[in-house]
LUMNU-319570 format. One line per 3 residues: for each residue x, y, z of C-alpha. Coordinates in steps of 0.5 Angstrom, whole numbers, plus 500, padded with zeros to 3 digits. Layout:
REM residues N
X:Y:Z ~ ...
***
This chain:
REM residues 643
408:553:528 ~ 412:548:531 ~ 418:549:535
424:550:530 ~ 431:549:532 ~ 434:554:528
435:560:531 ~ 434:568:528 ~ 436:574:530
432:580:532 ~ 429:583:526 ~ 431:590:530
438:588:530 ~ 439:585:522 ~ 435:585:516
434:579:512 ~ 431:580:505 ~ 430:574:499
436:572:495 ~ 440:573:502 ~ 435:569:507
435:563:503 ~ 444:564:503 ~ 443:565:511
438:559:512 ~ 443:555:507 ~ 449:557:509
446:555:517 ~ 445:549:516 ~ 450:546:511
455:549:515 ~ 452:546:521 ~ 451:539:518
458:539:515 ~ 461:541:521 ~ 461:535:523
463:528:523 ~ 461:524:518 ~ 460:516:521
463:512:513 ~ 466:506:513 ~ 472:509:512
478:505:511 ~ 478:500:517 ~ 484:502:523
483:496:527 ~ 489:493:526 ~ 493:499:526
498:501:532 ~ 497:508:533 ~ 496:514:529
499:520:525 ~ 497:526:523 ~ 498:528:517
502:536:516 ~ 500:535:506 ~ 502:540:501
497:540:497 ~ 499:542:490 ~ 492:544:485
488:550:482 ~ 482:553:486 ~ 478:546:483
482:542:490 ~ 481:548:495 ~ 475:544:496
478:540:500 ~ 482:545:504 ~ 475:549:507
471:542:509 ~ 479:538:512 ~ 476:542:519
478:538:524 ~ 479:532:521 ~ 486:530:524
490:533:519 ~ 494:540:517 ~ 493:542:509
497:546:506 ~ 494:549:499 ~ 499:552:494
495:554:487 ~ 498:549:482 ~ 496:550:474
497:545:469 ~ 501:547:463 ~ 508:547:460
510:551:464 ~ 507:552:471 ~ 514:553:477
513:548:482 ~ 513:549:488 ~ 517:546:493
515:541:498 ~ 518:544:506 ~ 522:539:510
515:538:515 ~ 511:536:510 ~ 509:528:511
506:527:503 ~ 505:532:497 ~ 499:531:494
497:533:486 ~ 492:535:483 ~ 493:536:475
488:541:472 ~ 484:536:465 ~ 483:543:462
490:545:463 ~ 493:539:460 ~ 487:538:455
489:545:453 ~ 497:543:452 ~ 495:538:449
491:541:443 ~ 494:547:443 ~ 487:551:444
486:557:449 ~ 480:558:454 ~ 474:556:452
475:553:445 ~ 480:547:450 ~ 472:546:453
469:543:446 ~ 475:538:445 ~ 471:532:445
465:534:442 ~ 468:535:437 ~ 472:530:435
469:526:430 ~ 473:519:428 ~ 477:515:432
485:517:429 ~ 483:523:432 ~ 482:520:439
488:517:438 ~ 491:522:436 ~ 488:526:442
490:521:447 ~ 497:521:443 ~ 498:528:446
496:528:452 ~ 500:522:454 ~ 506:527:452
504:532:457 ~ 502:528:463 ~ 510:524:462
513:532:462 ~ 508:535:468 ~ 509:529:472
517:528:470 ~ 518:536:473 ~ 513:535:479
517:528:480 ~ 524:532:479 ~ 521:538:485
518:534:490 ~ 523:528:492 ~ 524:527:499
517:525:500 ~ 510:521:497 ~ 507:524:491
501:522:490 ~ 497:524:484 ~ 489:524:484
486:522:478 ~ 482:526:473 ~ 475:526:476
471:521:470 ~ 464:524:467 ~ 458:522:472
454:521:464 ~ 455:518:458 ~ 454:526:454
453:524:447 ~ 446:520:449 ~ 444:514:453
444:509:447 ~ 451:510:445 ~ 456:506:446
459:508:452 ~ 466:504:451 ~ 466:506:444
474:511:443 ~ 471:517:442 ~ 466:518:448
467:523:453 ~ 466:516:459 ~ 472:512:455
477:518:453 ~ 477:520:462 ~ 479:514:463
484:512:459 ~ 487:518:461 ~ 487:518:468
490:510:465 ~ 496:514:462 ~ 496:517:468
497:512:472 ~ 502:508:468 ~ 506:514:469
506:515:475 ~ 508:510:477 ~ 514:510:473
517:515:478 ~ 521:512:484 ~ 517:516:488
509:516:486 ~ 503:514:487 ~ 496:515:483
489:516:489 ~ 483:515:484 ~ 478:519:486
474:517:484 ~ 473:511:487 ~ 471:516:492
466:520:488 ~ 463:513:487 ~ 462:512:494
459:518:496 ~ 455:521:491 ~ 457:523:485
451:527:483 ~ 452:530:490 ~ 459:533:488
461:533:481 ~ 459:539:476 ~ 459:536:469
451:536:470 ~ 452:544:469 ~ 459:545:466
463:543:461 ~ 468:537:460 ~ 473:539:461
473:542:469 ~ 471:536:471 ~ 470:540:478
466:540:485 ~ 460:544:486 ~ 459:550:488
456:556:488 ~ 461:560:486 ~ 457:564:480
450:564:484 ~ 452:572:487 ~ 453:572:478
445:570:476 ~ 442:573:482 ~ 438:579:477
436:574:473 ~ 427:574:471 ~ 426:567:474
429:568:480 ~ 435:561:481 ~ 435:556:487
443:555:489 ~ 445:549:487 ~ 447:547:494
439:547:496 ~ 438:543:491 ~ 445:537:490
447:538:499 ~ 454:538:496 ~ 457:541:502
454:535:506 ~ 457:531:501 ~ 464:535:501
466:534:508 ~ 463:526:507 ~ 469:527:500
473:530:505 ~ 474:525:510 ~ 474:518:505
479:522:501 ~ 484:524:507 ~ 483:516:511
486:514:502 ~ 492:519:504 ~ 494:517:510
492:510:508 ~ 496:510:503 ~ 502:513:507
502:507:512 ~ 503:503:506 ~ 509:506:503
513:506:510 ~ 511:499:511 ~ 510:501:519
507:495:523 ~ 505:490:517 ~ 501:484:518
505:479:514 ~ 501:472:518 ~ 493:471:518
492:465:523 ~ 484:463:522 ~ 480:458:527
475:454:523 ~ 469:452:525 ~ 463:458:525
470:463:522 ~ 472:459:515 ~ 464:457:515
457:458:518 ~ 457:453:524 ~ 461:447:526
462:442:522 ~ 463:436:526 ~ 455:437:529
451:438:522 ~ 446:443:525 ~ 442:441:519
447:446:513 ~ 448:444:506 ~ 455:445:503
452:451:500 ~ 450:454:506 ~ 456:453:510
460:458:505 ~ 455:463:501 ~ 456:469:503
461:472:507 ~ 466:466:508 ~ 467:466:501
468:474:501 ~ 472:473:507 ~ 476:467:504
477:471:497 ~ 479:475:502 ~ 485:473:504
487:470:497 ~ 487:476:496 ~ 491:477:502
496:471:499 ~ 496:475:493 ~ 499:480:497
506:475:499 ~ 501:475:504 ~ 502:468:509
496:464:511 ~ 494:459:516 ~ 490:456:520
489:454:528 ~ 483:450:529 ~ 481:445:536
479:439:531 ~ 480:433:530 ~ 485:432:525
484:427:520 ~ 476:430:520 ~ 476:437:519
481:436:514 ~ 476:432:510 ~ 470:438:512
474:443:509 ~ 476:439:503 ~ 469:437:502
465:444:503 ~ 472:449:500 ~ 471:444:494
478:447:492 ~ 476:454:491 ~ 482:454:498
486:449:499 ~ 490:447:506 ~ 497:449:501
495:455:500 ~ 496:456:508 ~ 504:456:509
503:452:516 ~ 497:448:519 ~ 495:446:527
489:442:527 ~ 489:438:535 ~ 487:440:541
492:445:544 ~ 491:451:548 ~ 491:456:541
496:460:544 ~ 501:454:544 ~ 499:453:537
500:460:535 ~ 508:460:538 ~ 509:454:534
506:457:527 ~ 510:463:528 ~ 517:459:529
516:455:524 ~ 515:461:520 ~ 519:464:522
516:471:524 ~ 515:476:531 ~ 508:476:534
507:483:532 ~ 506:482:526 ~ 502:477:526
493:477:526 ~ 489:472:529 ~ 480:471:527
478:467:531 ~ 469:467:533 ~ 471:466:540
471:472:545 ~ 475:467:550 ~ 480:464:545
482:471:543 ~ 482:473:550 ~ 486:466:552
492:467:545 ~ 493:476:547 ~ 494:474:556
499:469:552 ~ 501:473:546 ~ 501:480:548
504:483:542 ~ 499:479:536 ~ 493:484:534
487:480:535 ~ 480:479:530 ~ 473:478:531
467:482:534 ~ 463:483:528 ~ 464:477:523
461:482:517 ~ 467:486:517 ~ 473:482:516
473:483:509 ~ 472:489:509 ~ 479:488:514
483:485:511 ~ 482:487:504 ~ 483:495:507
487:496:512 ~ 494:498:510 ~ 497:494:515
496:488:510 ~ 498:493:503 ~ 504:494:500
505:498:495 ~ 510:493:490 ~ 508:486:489
515:482:486 ~ 516:475:485 ~ 518:472:491
513:475:495 ~ 508:472:491 ~ 512:465:492
511:466:500 ~ 507:461:501 ~ 511:456:497
517:457:500 ~ 515:457:507 ~ 513:450:506
519:448:502 ~ 524:450:508 ~ 519:446:514
521:440:508 ~ 528:442:509 ~ 527:442:516
525:436:517 ~ 529:433:513 ~ 535:436:519
530:432:524 ~ 530:425:519 ~ 538:426:519
539:423:525 ~ 547:422:527 ~ 549:427:521
553:433:523 ~ 550:441:522 ~ 556:442:517
555:435:514 ~ 547:437:513 ~ 548:444:510
552:441:504 ~ 548:435:502 ~ 543:442:501
548:443:497 ~ 546:451:497 ~ 550:455:491
549:463:493 ~ 549:469:488 ~ 550:476:489
548:482:484 ~ 551:490:486 ~ 545:494:484
548:500:478 ~ 541:504:478 ~ 533:504:480
533:500:474 ~ 536:494:476 ~ 533:487:476
532:487:483 ~ 531:493:485 ~ 524:493:488
525:486:492 ~ 531:490:495 ~ 527:495:497
521:492:500 ~ 527:487:503 ~ 530:492:506
523:497:509 ~ 520:490:511 ~ 526:486:516
525:486:522 ~ 530:480:526 ~ 536:481:522
536:488:521 ~ 543:491:523 ~ 540:498:524
532:498:523 ~ 533:503:518 ~ 527:505:513
527:508:506 ~ 524:513:503 ~ 524:509:496
527:517:493 ~ 533:517:498 ~ 535:510:496
535:512:491 ~ 540:517:491 ~ 543:513:496
545:508:490 ~ 545:514:484 ~ 551:518:488
556:511:488 ~ 552:507:494 ~ 554:499:493
548:496:494 ~ 549:489:493 ~ 543:484:493
544:476:495 ~ 540:470:492 ~ 540:463:496
538:456:492 ~ 539:449:494 ~ 538:443:492
530:444:495 ~ 528:451:493 ~ 530:457:490
529:462:495 ~ 530:468:491 ~ 534:474:494
534:473:500 ~ 539:479:503 ~ 541:487:502
548:490:504 ~ 549:498:504 ~ 556:499:502
558:507:502 ~ 566:508:502 ~ 569:504:507
562:504:511 ~ 557:498:513 ~ 551:501:512
547:497:513 ~ 545:489:513 ~ 538:484:512
537:478:511 ~ 531:474:510 ~ 528:470:515
526:464:511 ~ 534:462:510 ~ 535:462:518
541:458:521 ~ 543:458:513 ~ 549:461:513
548:466:507 ~ 549:472:512 ~ 556:470:511
558:470:505 ~ 555:477:504 ~ 559:479:509
565:477:506 ~ 562:480:499 ~ 561:487:503
568:487:507 ~ 571:487:500 ~ 568:491:498
569:496:503 ~ 576:495:503 ~ 577:498:496
576:504:500 ~ 581:504:506 ~ 585:499:509
581:500:516 ~ 573:500:516 ~ 567:500:521
559:497:520 ~ 554:500:524 ~ 549:496:530
543:499:532 ~ 539:495:538 ~ 532:497:535
528:492:539 ~ 526:487:535 ~ 533:485:532
536:481:535 ~ 538:475:532 ~ 543:480:529
547:483:535 ~ 554:479:533 ~ 553:478:526
560:483:526 ~ 563:479:530 ~ 562:474:527
565:476:521 ~ 572:479:524 ~ 569:486:527
573:489:533 ~ 568:493:537 ~ 568:500:540
566:506:543 ~ 565:508:535 ~ 562:503:532
565:497:529 ~ 572:495:526 ~ 576:491:521
581:491:518 ~ 582:484:515 ~ 575:481:510
572:473:512 ~ 572:468:509 ~ 566:465:505
563:458:508 ~ 566:452:505 ~ 558:449:504
556:455:499 ~ 558:455:492 ~ 558:462:489
554:462:482 ~ 556:467:479 ~ 563:470:479
565:473:474 ~ 559:476:472 ~ 558:483:468
553:485:475 ~ 557:481:481 ~ 560:486:485
567:488:483 ~ 572:483:489 ~ 577:478:489
573:472:492
***
C-alpha cells in the first residue's frame, strides 16, 4: 500500500465505521485544503497604498453563513446577524466599529411576499407561470417588494456603505436546453430581471451599492457551489450537506455532496473573491489615493517591439492581442474621467506618423491630455506633464516596459506609482484596481480630457500675449461664473459636488472626505452647499468649486485644479462670506494643513480673514473680481445673498 499523508488514530482509541469514516475522511481532506490561501487572480493590489482590515456587518439568513465559516484568515472580521427579507422583518443596527454592511436578501422571502404564498407553495412560483403577462405581473410585484425592503434597510443603516449582493441566477435552463432562455418567463431571464430591479433600486439610495455575485460564481465555477442541481430555484444558495444525516438510512446509501462537488474548496475560493470585491468597493467609495492620470510609453508598451526598427512585424501583429486590450483599458479609464498622457523617447514627427498608422483611429493622440515625445529624461517630461494637467505625482501611474526607465522616474519622483513587469497583467490592473475606479461618472469627469486640452490652449494664449498684463489677459477671457445652492440630494449638481469634495487635494481647505449619507445629512439639516461653474470664451469648465457653510461657519472650500489662477475662488469667497454673515456679524473658517493643500493656505487671508489662535475670522464680505461676470444672478437656485 503506498505511503499516505493522512493519519488515522489507532483503532483502540477511535472507532470509525461506515458513514462516520466517510465523514471523517471528507472533513479531514476538505478542511485541510480549504484552510489554505487559494491563489486566485483577485482584484489587483499593484496600485494600492497600504492595506486595511475591514469590520464587515453581514446581514442575511443562514444562506450567507457559509461566508463567515470560510473567511478565517482572510484578513477581515465578519459579524453575521440573521435577517430575513420579508416585509416586517426587523433591521439590525450597524455598530460604530463597522466599516461596511453587506446584505444578502433571500429570494424565497421576496417571492413569498410578492405572490402572497407561503413555503413550499412559493417554491413553484416560476414553474407555474403560464404566460408572459403572468411573468410581468410577478416582476412588478417583486419590484415593489424590493423597493420597500431596500428602503427599510437604507433608512436604518446610514453611516457606512451598504452593499447589496445579487441573487444567484440559475446555472442552467430548467425549462429545457432547446427552450428560449431569453423568454420573459424563463427562470434565468426572470432572476436576471429581478437582479436588474434590485440594482436600479439600490443605486437610487444614498449609500447603497450593488455587487453582482454571479460574476464571482461564474469565475469560481457554479457547478461546485450552486444548489440548484438539487434544491428549488427559489432557494438560490450554496451546496451544503446540512441534510445528509437525514438521508443516511436510505436503502441506497448516498454520497455526501461534498464528495461529489468539492464545494468546501470552491466556497473558500468564492469567499476570498467576494471579500476582495467588498474591499474594492469600500476603496472606490472612499476614493483614497486615486489614480487620476496614466502616462504610457510607446515602444513595446502601446505596441509590440520598436516601431522605428521594423522587426518584420506587420501592423496587425504590432497590436493584435494584449496591445489592443491595453488600449481599450486605457479608453475605459478615460471614460471614467481619468486622464491619459504619452511619454516616449523618440523623434516626435515620425513617431506621431507611426502611431496613427499603427492604431488607425482606434485610439488617437486626441485621447491623450498631454503628449511628450522627445529625448529628454522621462522624469523631466513627466514633471512637465504633471504641471500641465495640474496633478500631484501621487495621483499618477507611469507604464513602461523598461525597468531602467521606471527606476529613473521613481528616483526623481518618489510619489509616482510605476507599472512594468508582466505586460499581460496591465489591462487587468487598469480595469480592476480600486484606485482606477470611481463611484459615479459625472458630465464633467467624462469631458475631462477635452477640458484639460482646452486649458493648455488657454495657457498657451497667455504666453503669446506679450506685453499684456495678467489682469488684461484675464479680462480678455470673458470669464462668466455661476453659483447654485443645492437644496437636496436630488439637486442637479449633487453628484458632481460630492465627487469634487472627495477627490480634490490641492485646493481643499480641510481635506475632509465625506460619506454620501453624511453629505446628504449636512444639506438636509440646513447646511449650505454652494457649487460654482466657470466658463470663458474658450471653454466651459463645468462645476469647478464647492463651498460648505453651516450658520456662521465656512466648513470647507474646494476648487478644481483646472481653474487655478483665474480668480474663481475669490468669487466663491464673496458668496460664502455673504451667506455666513446672514447668521452672525462675525464668521469663522477652518483651514487644515493636509500636507498636500499648500495651494489654499493663503486663501482666507486673500478674502479678508484674520488668523487667531482659534481659527480664521472675518466680519466683512470680500468683493467679486471685476473681470468675472455672474451669469445667473437672481435665478431660483442662486444663493440667497445680495451682490
